[in-house]
N, C-alpha and C positions, 0 to 999 in steps of 0.2 A: 253505364255509359261516363264514368268517369277515365277508364281508360283512355277514350271514345275523344275524349278532351282536351286529355294527353299526347296524343297523334299532335291532334291539328296543332295543340302551342308549339309542341314539336317541329314544326314542319314552318308554321306559321318563322317561328325563329329560324327555321333554319336559312330561312329563302330571305330573310329579312339582314340580314348577318352576310353572308357570300354573295357574292359575285359572278358563279361559277362553277359549274358540274363537276369540277373536280375539286376547289375546292371545302362546297355544299358536299360532296360524297364522303371526306374526310371529316365537318361539322357530327355529322348523320355519326359516322361510322361512330364518335364519343358520346353520342347520345344516345343510340339500340345494341350494341353492343354489352353484353353483360345485364343491359333491363330490360328489352325488347329479345334480344335473341343472341344471340350464340354468335364468336365471332365464325365459326364456319358456314355456318348458316347465313351472315352479310353478305362474305365471298362468294357462295353461289346467287346470293339476289341483286348484287352487284357484274356478277358475271351473266348470269339472265339478262340483266337492261340493258349489257352497255351490245347484246347479239339480237334482240329483238325489233324491227323495223320503231323509229317513231321518236320519245326524248326520251333519255335515262333516263333526267331525276323523277320526271313521269314517272316511269314503271319500277324505278327502283324504292318511289312513297310506295306502290301502292304493293313494291309487293315486301318490305316493311312493315307496312301498315294490314294488311290483309295477314300477317302471320304472327300480330301485335291484340286482332283483335276482329277478325273476321269481314264480310262485307263492311259490313259500317265502319270497322278499320278499316282499310281503304281509301272507304269515300272522305275520311277522316281527313287520312293521311294525300289525298289528293288534294282537297280543299285549302288543307292549309300551306300545300302545294304552290297552287296554282295563283292566289290567292294578294298575296303580296309583289310578286311580281305583273300583273294581269295591274292594279290598282297603280303603281310604277308607269307603267310603258303608257295606264291611261293619258297619269298627268303631264309624261314628259310628251305621247305627241297631241294634249293639245296646245304644250310651249310651243313646240317647233313648226305647231300649225301657223300659231300666231310671227313666230320669228322665220317662214319660209323667205323670205326676200330676202335676210342680209349674207350678205358674203360670209362675215363671220362662226353661222354655222355651215358654206363649205367646209371651213377648210378645221373649224374644227374638227369636224367628223374623219376630213386626211391627216389631220395632228392623232384620234383611236387609232387607227386602222397601225400602225409601227407595233406602239403600246398591244393592244392585242396580239401580233403575230407572237415578239416574245415573251409576253404572257403565256402564249401553248408551249417554242420550246422550252422554256422556265418550267411547265407541268407535265413536259415529258423529262426532259433532268430528273426532277425527283424523283419520281415513276421509276425511272432509271434503273436510279442510283437508292432507289429505296432504304428496303429488307434485309442487302445484302453488306450496306455499304462499301458496295463498288457496283462497277455493274460486269454480269456475268456471262460471257460470251454464249450464252445461250441467249441468254435472254436479246444480244445486242443481235441476233440473229435474225432471234423471231423477232425482230422488229424492222429488222434491216428487209427480213425477205418482206413480212407487209407494209410499210416503201416501197419497196419498187413496185410490188402489189396496182399500191394505190395509186405510183405514177407513172402505172400505165393501165389506168381508169379503174382496174379492177369495184364492184363494186362493194360499200366499207361493210356491209355487212355481212358480208361471205369472207371476205383479210378479221376478220372476227370471230369468225367457224373455225375458220382455219389455221388461225392463229392457237384457238382452243386448243383444235386436236395434236397441233403441233405441240402447245403443250402436255396438252397426257400423256403424247409421242417420251417427248424430253425430262419429264417433271413428275419422276416416275421417284 
């Protein structure tokens, strides 16, 4: 029971302290690796959650929760992941519904768009610059092939599977 409450609390904390998937993965890494699972298990969990259809964050939560506490652990982690954003979105929707006629709301949302795009580029840059202290040619190549595939409207899950297979081939 204590482990399940711990899992619930970890995912409540992660979802209250981070605002995006990549940021939450970093915080989850610090919370889970060495305490709930090994680094290789965590990397495996991130890989599997990225390949499967659906929300990466929820799948990662269930994977980590299941590894640490079985089915009840997966449910505790899932509930901890769902509860904060659900409550926050409920409050935001209630506020936006009351203010929906205001012009500044539309302008606020338009102002968010470039910031979100820059945030995504920054996360991508950090991923490419990660462990190697520089962009490895192989990593850049897999990223380039993935970009071309996505620009040609390839399904993102297939692109991720293909990138994973390229990783198996090139990162032996």
